[in-house]
N, C-alpha and C positions, 0 to 999 in steps of 0.2 A: 493367447500368447502375444497378440498384437497389444493388448492393454498392458501387458507386462514390460514391453518394450519402451512403449510411451512412457509408463511410469519411471523405468529405469533412466531414460533419456531426462525427464523433467528433474528428477532427483539429482543428477550429474549436474544439471544446468545451474540448479538454484544452490546446491551445496558447494559447487566449484567456485561460484561468485563471492561465497562466504558472506551471504548477506540474506540469508532467510528470513530471520526476525525483523530487519528492516522492511522487506519487501512484503511483509503481512499489514503494512499500514501505508497509507497515503495521506498527505495532507496539503492544505493550500490556505490562501487567506480565509479567515473565519469558517473553517470546516476541516475536521479531521475524519479519516475514514479508516475502519478497521474490520477485519473478519469477525463474523458471528458465526463460530462454528465449534462441533464438539471437539474435545481432546482425542477422542478415538471414534472412527466409523465403523458401522458394521455393513454387512454386504447388501442390506437393501435401501430402499429409498428414505431420503432424509432432507429435510429443509434447513438451509443455511442462508446467511445473509450478509450484506453490507452495512455496517452500523455507522450512519452519518451524524458526527457530533458537531452540531451548528451553534455558533455564537448567540447569544440573546438579540433577539430583534431581527435576524437574518433568517432565510428560508431557501429551500430547495424545490423541486417541482416534481409533479405527478406526471403520469404518461401523456395527459393533456393539458400541457402547460398552460393554456389560456390564450389570453390577447398578447402577451410577451413571454419571454423566459424561454427555456428549454429542458426537457426532460433529461436525466442523466443517462449515459450510454454505457453499455458493459459489453467490452469486446474480448471474448473468452478465446485466447490464442490457442490453447491447448488444454486437455483435461484428460485424467485416465479414468473416464467414466463418462456418463450422460448427464448433462445439465439442461434442466428444462426452462420452460419460458419464466420471465420476472412476475413476481406476484406484488402488485401495488397496494398498499395500505390505502384505506380511504383519505382522501384528502379534505382541505378545507378551502374556502374562497378567500383570496388575498387581494384587497381592493388596492391598487396603485394609482393614484391621480384618477384620470377617467377609466382606467383599465381595471380588468378583472382577471387575475391569475389563479391557478389551482395548484396547490403544493402543500407543504408541512411547514408548520411554525415549530422550530426547534428540531429535536432530534427524530431520526426516522431510521428505520431498517427496510431496505429492499431485499426481498426474499427469491431465493432460487432452490427449487428441488433438484438434488443430485443423486446419481446413483453409481457407487464405485463398481469398478471391474477388475479391479488389481489390488495387490497386498498394501497399498498405499493410495490414497486420494491425494492427488496431485493437481493443482489447477493453476494456470498463469492467466491474468485478465488485464486489460488495459481499460482504463476509466476516463471518461469526461463527464464534467459537472457544470452547472451554473449555480451560484451562490448569490442571492440578491438582498438588498434592504430596500434603498431607493435606487442606487446605482449597483451594477452587476459585475461580478467577477468571475471569469471561467477558471475551470482547474482541471489539471491532468494528472494521471499517475498510473503505474504499474503496481500491481500485488500480485503474490503468489502464496499458496497455500499447501502444505506439506502435512499430513496426518496418516497415522497408521490404520488398516483395516483388520478388525478382529470379529469376533462372534457377537459382542455386545456393543451398542453405542454408549459413550461415556461423556457428558456434559458437566460443566460446572453449572451448580444449581442457579446462579445469578444470570449466566449466560442464556440458560434454557428459559428462563422465567421471561427474560426481555425478549427473547425470540417468540415466545409463545403470545405475549402481550401484542405484538404487532401482527402476529400471524392471525390473530381473532379479529383485527380491524381489515384484514383483505376480504373484499366482496366474494361471495360464493357464485359460482356460475349457475344460472337459473333458465331452463327452457321457458318459453313463453307459456306453454300451457300448464306447466307446474308452479302452481301457486299455494300449494297446501302450507307451506311454512310461513306464509304472510297473511297479514288480516287485510289484503287487497289484492287487486289483479288489476293488470293492463288491460283497458277495455280498447285502445286504439292511438295510432299515431297518424297525424295528417298534416298536410302542408300544401298550400296553394303553389304551383309551378311560378306565378308571377308575383306572389305575395313575399313577405320579408320576414315571416315567422313560421314557427313549427309548434303544432300543440300535441302534448301527450296528456291522454286521458286515463285516470285510474278510477276504479270502482271500488268503494269501501264495502258495498254489500249492505250498510246498515245506515240508513239516513239519519236515525235519531241518536245513534252512539256519538260519543265525542271522539273525534279523530283529529289527531295532530298529522298535518301533511308531511309525509317523509321528505327528506332532502334529497334533490337529483342533480347528478353531474353528467354532461353529456360525453361520450367517448371520442366523438370525432370533432377535433378542433378547427378543421377547415371547413366545416358546414355550420356549426352552431357556435355562437359566442359562449363564452365563460360566465358571463353576466347572470345573476341570480334570475330565475324565470318569474313571470307574475302569475301568482297562484290563485285560482278563485274555486271556492267550494260551493257546489249547488246540490242540495239533497245528499246523496251517497256518491256523488262525482265529484271528482277533483281535476281541476284542469290546469295544466302548466303550459304557459306561452313562453317559448324561447325565441330569441332573436337570431335570425340566420346572418351568417357573414355575407356581406353585399357582394354580389356576383357569383355566389356558390350556386352550383347546380344541385337540384334536389337529386340526391342517390335513391336507389330502391329501397334501401332499408339502412338503419341507423342503430346506435346502442347508447345505453345509459347505465350508469352506477346509481342504485338507490338505496338510501338508509333510513331506517326509522330511529335512529340513535343507539340501538342496541345491537341491531345486526345490519348487515349490507349484501347487496345481491347484484351481479352483474348481468344485465339483459343485453344479449347480443342479437343482431339480424332482426330487428322489429321492422316488419314490413311499413313502409310510408305510403299511406292512403292518399289520393289526390282529394283535394278539398277546395271549396269555394273560396274565393278571397275573403279575407277576414273583414270585420266592420271597419268601415273607413275612419280608423283613429289614427292620429299621427303617433308614432312610437315616441314615449317619453314625454309627450305633451298632453296626450289624453284629450285633445281636442277634436270635436266632431267635425266631419269633412265641410258641412254647411257654414260653420263658423271660420274655417280656413279659407273658404272661397270668399268670404266677405271681408277678410283681412287681405287675400289677393287683390280683389277689386279696388279697395281703398288704397292699397300699395300702388297699383298701377296707375289709378287717377293722380296720386300725389307725385309721381313721375314726371307728370307734364310740367311740374313747377321745378324740376331739377335742371341745373344749367347743362348737364349732358345732352338733354333733350331739346333745348329752347332752339338750337340753330335750325334743327329739321323742320319745328312748328312754325319757325319764321317764314320759311318758303310757302306753307300752306296759308298763313296770315296774309301775305301779299295776293295769294290767289282769291282768298275771300273778298277783300276789300276792292280788287280790281274791277274793270268794267264787266268781265264775265262774271263776278261774283253774285250778281242780280239776276243771273240767268235762272229759269226753272228747274233746271237740273241740279241745284245745289245739294239737295238732299241724298242723289245719287253719288254726289261726289264724296259726300261723307261716308256713305255706305261702302264705297269702294277704298277709301282710305282704312275704314274699319276693317274691311276684308283682308287688306295688305298686313296690318297689324295681327289679326288672329292667326292668319295662315303662316306668318313668321314665327308667332309664338308657338303654333302647333309644331311647325318644323323643329324649332329648337327643343322643345319638349320630347318629341320623338327621337332625337339625336341623343339627349341624355338619358332616355331610357335605353337607347340600344347600347351605349357606351356603359350604362350601369349594369345591364344584362352581361356584358362581356367582361366585367370585373373592374372596369376602370372607375376611378374616383375623382369627378370632376365637379365643377359648380357654376353658378351664375357668373356670366361675364367670362366664361373659359375661351371664347374666340378671341378676347383682348388679350390673351396669353400667347398668341402666335405673331412673331414678328411680321411676316407677310401681309396678316390682316390688319394690322396697326399701320403699316405702310400704306395699303390700299385706301384706308380710310384718310390718311394725310392727304393722298393724292385725290380723292373726292372732295374732301372740304376745301382743299386749295383752289380747285377749279371752281367750286360753289362760290367761295369768296371772291375771286376774281370776276365771276359773272354779276355778283352783287355790287361790286365796285363799278360794272359797266366798261371794263377795258376790253372786252373781246365780243364778237357777236355769237362766238360758240358758247359764250357764258349765257347769254339771251335765250339761244336754243334749248339748253339745259334748263334754265328757268322755266320755260315754257313747258317742256316735258314733265318736270317734278311739280310745277305750281298749278297748271292750267288743263293739261291734257287728261284725257280720261285715263290713260295707263298711269300717267304720272301721279294720280292720287293714290293708287296702289302701291306704286314704288316709293312714294313718300312713307306710306304706312309701313313698309318693309324696313326703310332706313332708320325710321323712328324706332323700332324694336332694337335693331343692331346697335345704335349708338345710346340706347338706354341702358346697356349691359353693364358700364361703369358705375352706375347708380343703384343703390339699395336704399330706398326709403322705409319712412316708418311702416310697419306691419308686414313689410315684405319678408323679413328675416325669419320669422317663424313659418309663414307659409312655404317659401321657398326650402327651409330645412325639412318640412314635412314631406315635400315632394320628392326628396330623396329616399323616404322610408315607405311611402303609401305604395300601394300596388298600382300598377300601370294606368289604371281608369282614373284613380284618384289624382296622381301626378299629372296626368294630362288636364283634368278639370282645373287644377292650379294654375297651370300655365295659361289656359284660356281665360280663366278668371283675371289674371294679369292683362292679358289682352284687352278685355272688355273694360277694364278700369283705365288703361292708358288711352283707348280710342273714343270711350264715352264722351269727354267734353267737346271734342271736335264735333262729333256727331249731333249733339245737342245744339251747337251753333248752327250746323248747317240745317237743322229740323225747325228751328224757331227762329225765323229771320228777324223777328222783333229784337233779338239779343244783338244782332249786327246793327241795326238802325241807328245805334248811338255813335257809331264811327262816324267820322267826316266824310263828306262827299268825295268821290275819286278827283285827284288833281296832282299838283307838283309835289304836294307832302308824300305823295307815294314813292316818288323817285328818291326823296330825301331819306325816307325811312329805309328803302331797299339798300341804299349805299350805308346807312348807319348799321343795320343788320350785318353788313359784310364783317364788322369788326370782332363780334362774337366768333364767327367761323375762323378768323385769322387766329384768335386767341385759341380757339379748339386745335388748329393746326400746331400752334407752338406747344401746347400740352401734350399732343399726341407724339411730337418729336421727341419731348422729354420721356415719355413711356418707352418709347423706340430705343432710346438711349439705354434705359434700365434694362431693356430685354438683351439688346445685343453689344453693350458697351459704349464708348464713346464714339465709336464709329458711325453709330445709329444716326446721330445728328448729320454727320457728312453724306451718308447714304441719302437721307430723306430730303435734304437741301439740295443735294445735286439733282435728284429727281424732279424735285419742284423748279428748278433751273432749266432742265432740259425740256419740260413741259410749256414753260412760258416762252422758251425760245423757239419751240415747234410751234406754238401759237402765231407768234410774230412772224415767222418764215411762213407760214401758211396764208398770212394776209396779204403777202406780196406775191404778185402775179407773174413773176418770171417762171420761165417754163421749167416744170417739174419740182417746183417749189412744194406742192402739196405732197407729192410723194415722198420727197426728203424729209419734210416735217414727219409724215407717218413712220419713216423709216427710223427717224431720231427717236421718237416717242417709243417704238417698239423695242429697239435696242437698249434704252434707258429702263424700260420696265424689265425686261429680261437681266440685265445687269443688276439691278437695284434689288430686287425680289430675290434673285439668286445670293447674292451676297447676304441679305437679311436672314435668309433660310439658314445658310452656312454657318454664319456667326452665331446664331441662337443654338444649332446643333452641336457647335463645339463648345457651348458653355461659356461665351465671352461676356455674357451680360452681368450686371450686379443686382438682379432682381431678387435673388435669393439673401441679399443682405450680406453674403459671407465674402465679398471682395475686401481687399484690404482697406482701401478708403472708406468703403461703405461701413465696415465693423469698426474702424477707428472713429468715424463720425459718430455712431451710434454710442459707441462706449463712452465718448468724451460727453454726450448729452445724458447721459445714464442709462440708456437703453441698450438692451442686449440683443443678439439675434435668437431665434427660437432654438431652446436645446431642451428637450424633454428631461435629460437626465439633472441638467441644472437646476431646472424648474423644481424638479423632486426634491432636489437637496436643499433649495431655499424654503420649501414648504415644511422639511423636516427640521430646519432650523427655527421654525415658528415665524418666518418672516412673510410678511404680506406679498402678494404676488399680482401684478396687473399685466394683462396680455392684450396688446394691440393687434388683432388680425387685419391687415391693411394690403393694399397694392397700390402700385404707382398708378394704374389706370382707373383707380376708383376714386372720383372727384369728391364723393362725400368722405371718404376717407382722409383726403388731403385737407380738406376744410375744417374737419375736425381735429386734426392733428395741430393745424397752425392757430386755429383759434381757441381751442382748448387745452388739449394735451401739452403743447410746448408753450402756453402761457407762463408768465412768471409764477402767477398765484398757484396754478396746479403743481407746477415742478417744484415749488417750495413745499408744497403740500406732500408731495411723494417723499422728499427728502426728509422732511421732519418724522415722517412715520417709517422711514428706513424700507420703502417698498421695493422690491424686486422688479424691474421693468423690462418688459420683453415685447420686441416689435417683431411679430410673424408675418413676415413680407412675402405674399402670395402673388407677386407679380408675375413669376415664371413658373406657377404650378408646382411649388415645393410639395412632393407627394407625403412627407411627413406632416406638413401643415393641412394639406387636405385632410389627412387621417385625423388630426386634432379637431378640425371644423365638424368632422361627421361625429365625433365623439360628443360635440356638443349640440347636435341635432341641427348644424347649420351647412349650407353649401355656398355661402356668399359672404361678401365682406362690405362694410365692416362688421367686425363683432369685437365686443369688449368684454373680457372676462375678469373678474375680480375674485381672489381667493383671500378672504380674510385670514389673520395669522392663526394658525391651528386648525383651518378648515380645508377639507379636501373637495367640497362641493362648491363650484364658482357660481356668483351672482353674475347674470348677463346684463348689461346696461343697453339703453335704446341706441338705435343706429345714428339719431342725432343727438350728439352730446351738448351739455351744457356745464358750465364750471361747476354748479350748485350741485350736480348729481354726484361729482368727484367729491365735493365736500360731505355730502351726505353719507358716503361709505364710511367715512372715519367718524362722523358724528354718532353713527349708529353703534360704532365699537366702544364709545365712553359709558 
């Protein structure tokens, strides 16, 4: 009786609108949707569907849409019968740039089982879908169906054949133990909790027989990426290695759809067994851990030559050539410095691993994406520069602490790591990128390797005094050198003020310089011995610190900076120079047009990036080369940790800048250039295409 009332209500609703025929279809940009249903239902169960007719080159999505996209949604508002769960035909992998989606190229039917319980089958449904090519367009619609119910079902032959064709592509549910219909069986699923992959193992039962590995699609897009797994066949065992979504927690079980080309099966609730961490290979690079460690050590050693580390090493240089530099404890001094470097690298590595486990996506130099941290470095380098200039006794005490005391060697090692963050030298990019994908022990080994490389030159100088004997004897030249080395520190302060301005806007310069003025005034005030002058000086410094750091934090939290490159002035300046801010859709459209794309992943706090930009990318010859070949230029500014750029770096296997990605016309796989650019490297990109 209730079913009859519902049917009458729906019939009155649809007929009263006078638009039954119109509501049996829905349409949007590049897609039309219609019912695939019989002309007359019978009282038993019947499978019907929504037929999506999609323009050539466009696609819609499967239940697990993959790295981007969205599955269609069907909201059944009312029905005069029972509507079962959606049946998804087998998808295909759809590579888009660095992403992999799962869906359907061309037309597709989404199927539903229905069982009428009234004299008419009445259904009202609201639909949502996403249709994509390079860019994506959402669509919405409402559809209704009204068909009589009689003793026998009546289909149009063409409609039934279309339904049956897609119904044959729907994976059949399969229990884990039931493999009689397959030429293989699932032998196990395993994943290491601290790893980055999952392995599905199937047993073919015959090591000698020719066997084409079936195609496998993960059901849980929140746990496994849609990228095609690595497939290895050994004897009668086939091993599929899937990449896990970064930060995803390993669930108790998961599911897959498996197809051998003619049939497909759906396996649900496969228990995930704990496994030992996988072999220490960097995902995507295939490099063994020992080779990555060598690269990390070499990259750390080269950091000593980078301009961001030089001001700190200058402090230790004065300590080595001073009178105490001849003491027998020189080797202990070097070891304390190395301990400071290694402990700090280990702490940074541990912090990165903790944040990675929590689902965060960060990279090398992440601390300099914080305005308060940059402001603290401004203050530190400013005080150090004043001490080198010999203006205040406080500076001499600081010099003694950092350069000559026992604790100072360790503290200098800590500081060396901290200010090395803006630099990424040769060999470091691949090692740091691998550290984001390796298990915890491998990632920590990479960070310690960087520390060994950074500390090694100084330790060698301390261990072999003959290397220092070539320096002049202590004398007046040391005071002159100390004052000379103040100027790189002043230059570092100016650079950090510019970085702060990028992070919090134009007010950053004002906040930083006022703090510097307050500190200098407090030093001057403290030198005068009138009553209470020192207390006033400390109070002034404390007030200035609270006010400046609080203002920097609030301004960055409010999004006042231009680090993302999306401010009006920043965007206009980039556009005028031919560079555009990072936009994934715009890049995809340029690639679809057959245009070459060059992406500069950069940051204001990255000195290497700024040097490459000024000397190479913005040189007249390189700019003319880009214009002559109609290159779409993208500047991906990572100054303020744009999450979209972080994601793009991760897709390239990197977590640091600079990174330079070149997509040749018609290519979807980028060529990654070295971190230290030269103009002839850019010229070679186009010479290779001739």
